TORKOL-4160 file (C-alpha; in steps of 0.2 Angstrom, whole numbers, padded with zeros to 4 digits, m for minus):
50
<pt num="1" X="0000" Y="0000" Z="0000"/>
<pt num="2" X="0006" Y="0017" Z="m0004"/>
<pt num="3" X="0009" Y="0031" Z="0009"/>
<pt num="4" X="m0001" Y="0047" Z="0008"/>
<pt num="5" X="0015" Y="0056" Z="0002"/>
<pt num="6" X="0018" Y="0043" Z="m0011"/>
<pt num="7" X="0000" Y="0045" Z="m0018"/>
<pt num="8" X="0002" Y="0064" Z="m0018"/>
<pt num="9" X="0018" Y="0063" Z="m0028"/>
<pt num="10" X="0010" Y="0050" Z="m0040"/>
<pt num="11" X="m0005" Y="0062" Z="m0042"/>
<pt num="12" X="0006" Y="0076" Z="m0046"/>
<pt num="13" X="0016" Y="0066" Z="m0059"/>
<pt num="14" X="0000" Y="0061" Z="m0067"/>
<pt num="15" X="m0007" Y="0079" Z="m0067"/>
<pt num="16" X="0010" Y="0085" Z="m0076"/>
<pt num="17" X="0008" Y="0071" Z="m0089"/>
<pt num="18" X="m0010" Y="0075" Z="m0092"/>
<pt num="19" X="m0005" Y="0094" Z="m0094"/>
<pt num="20" X="0008" Y="0088" Z="m0107"/>
<pt num="21" X="m0004" Y="0077" Z="m0116"/>
<pt num="22" X="m0017" Y="0092" Z="m0117"/>
<pt num="23" X="m0003" Y="0103" Z="m0124"/>
<pt num="24" X="0002" Y="0090" Z="m0137"/>
<pt num="25" X="m0016" Y="0088" Z="m0142"/>
<pt num="26" X="m0018" Y="0107" Z="m0143"/>
<pt num="27" X="m0003" Y="0108" Z="m0154"/>
<pt num="28" X="m0009" Y="0094" Z="m0165"/>
<pt num="29" X="m0026" Y="0103" Z="m0167"/>
<pt num="30" X="m0018" Y="0119" Z="m0173"/>
<pt num="31" X="m0007" Y="0109" Z="m0186"/>
<pt num="32" X="m0023" Y="0100" Z="m0192"/>
<pt num="33" X="m0032" Y="0117" Z="m0194"/>
<pt num="34" X="m0017" Y="0124" Z="m0204"/>
<pt num="35" X="m0017" Y="0108" Z="m0215"/>
<pt num="36" X="m0036" Y="0109" Z="m0218"/>
<pt num="37" X="m0034" Y="0128" Z="m0222"/>
<pt num="38" X="m0020" Y="0124" Z="m0235"/>
<pt num="39" X="m0031" Y="0110" Z="m0243"/>
<pt num="40" X="m0046" Y="0122" Z="m0244"/>
<pt num="41" X="m0034" Y="0135" Z="m0253"/>
<pt num="42" X="m0028" Y="0121" Z="m0265"/>
<pt num="43" X="m0046" Y="0116" Z="m0268"/>
<pt num="44" X="m0051" Y="0134" Z="m0272"/>
<pt num="45" X="m0036" Y="0136" Z="m0284"/>
<pt num="46" X="m0040" Y="0120" Z="m0293"/>
<pt num="47" X="m0059" Y="0124" Z="m0295"/>
<pt num="48" X="m0056" Y="0142" Z="m0300"/>
<pt num="49" X="m0043" Y="0137" Z="m0313"/>
<pt num="50" X="m0056" Y="0127" Z="m0323"/>
């Protein structure tokens, strides 16, 4: 069984990892938005060129 202190340390580590995951997801969402925007621009160029 873990002591109270060990549990608190474990919780802090998990919270830190969770924050890092949230940051990573946020960065990925931004990259996806940029990619979608570029794809939309390409589609506009391709359709307007006809």
